[in-house]
N, C-alpha and C positions, 0 to 999 in steps of 0.2 A: 490886345489888353487896350484898358479901359483905357481913355485920354484924361490923363490929370497932370498936363502939363510936367511929365517926366521925361527929359532928356535923357540920350545915354551917347557916351564917350569917354577916351581914354582922359584917366586920373589927370587931373592939376595937382602939384605941389602944393595946393591949400588941402585942397580934398584929404589930402595924406595922414591929418593928422585926426582927421574925423571917422574914421574906417574904424578907429580899434573900438567905438560902442558901436558901429552897429555888428562888427563882428560875435562881440559880444550879449547883445540884446538877442540876436539870432541864434546862438547856442546856447542860453537863456528855454530854447525850445526845446533842446533832446531833456531825456527823461535822466534824471538824476542816476541811477543803476547802469543808467549808456556812457556817460561824460560828465565824471565826476566834477566838484565844485571848483577843484585847481585848473582843469582843463577848461571850464566853463570862464575863469577867466582869462584867461591865457588869451594873449591879442600877436596877431603877426607886430616882426619887432619893425621898429623905423627902418631899418636896415636894407631888410628886406621886403618893403613895401617902396621906399626909395632905388633902390636896383627894377623893381618890375616896372614903376615909372618911367623910369629911364632906361629901359627897353622894348615901351611901349606895349609892353604884359600885362595893363591893373587897367578893367572900364571898372565906371561907376556910371549909376543910375544914380540922375539931378531932379531935384526936387524944392525948387524953393533956394536953391542956389546952396543945399545940401545932403551931400550922397545919402542914397537911403537903399543900395545892396551895391555890390561889387565883387569884379570876378577878375581872377587873376592868371596867370597861364608862368609854368617856370620852365626855364630848359633842360633836359635832362637826356645827353646822349644828341642822338637825332629826334626825339622823344620833344613832346609840352605838356607837360602835369599840367593839367588844372587844380592849381592846388587851392584853392578855395574857390566861394561863391555864398554873399551870405544875402540877405536880406531883411530886413529892418518887418518884425513880423506883424506891424501894422499895414505893411505892402500886401503881407504875403497873397500868394494863391491869384493872383494880376499880369501871369504872365512877366514880371522882371525878372525872376532868374534864368526865365529862356531866355532871352531876350542876353542876357550880358551872356550867357553863355554861349550862346550865335556866335555876337560876336566874338568871344578867345576863338572858335573851331575857325569859323570864317580868314581869323586876322595866323591861324596855324597853317591853316591849308598853302592862305597865299604866301609864307613863307615857306613853305617846303618840308613841312614838318613831315615825315611817313605815320606819325600817328598822335592823338592825345589817348593821354588815361589817366586815370582820377581813384582817389583811394573809399571810401565811401561803409557805411550800415547798412547791409542787404536788408535788415529783418524789419527797420522803420520803417511805418507806412507810405512817408513822404519820401523819403530818399528814392531807392532803386527806382519805382514807378519814374518818376523823374528825370532821371540819368538816362531809361532807357527812353523815355519819351522824345527825349533831346540828342539822340543818335548815339548812346552809349550801348555796347552790348557786353557782358559777365563773359573774364578773360578764364577767372579762375576760383575758386569757392572754396 
C-alpha cells in the first residue's frame, strides 16, 4: 500500500455516523443487476455499528480524520463472520481493504475463534480473487 497518510484503528464513536456514506459509495460499484437500488442505499443500522464498536469488532481506515474504509466482524456461535468490508471507490486497489481484513482476521485469531466466514458474490471480478488473496477459501457453491 502506498503511504497516503492513512491510519488503521478500531473505530471511534465519532466515526460511526460517517460509515454509511462509505458503505453507500462502495455499494454503488456493484452492477445494478447484482445489487438492486434498494440494497445500494441500505446501510448498517446505528445499533449494529455501536455493538461492533463496543465489542471492538469494527476497524476503520482513516485519512484526514475521516473514514475511507471499514471492516466489521460479527460473532455467530464460535465463529466470527466478516459482515462488511467497504472502501471508498477513490481509494480502491491500494491495499486498504486487505489491511482492514488483516486487522479483523488477526483479532479473530487472538480471541480464539475457530474460524472466520463471509458471504460474497463469486462472479464479480474483484470479489472472489480479493478474498482468496487475503486467505479465504470457497466452502460451498
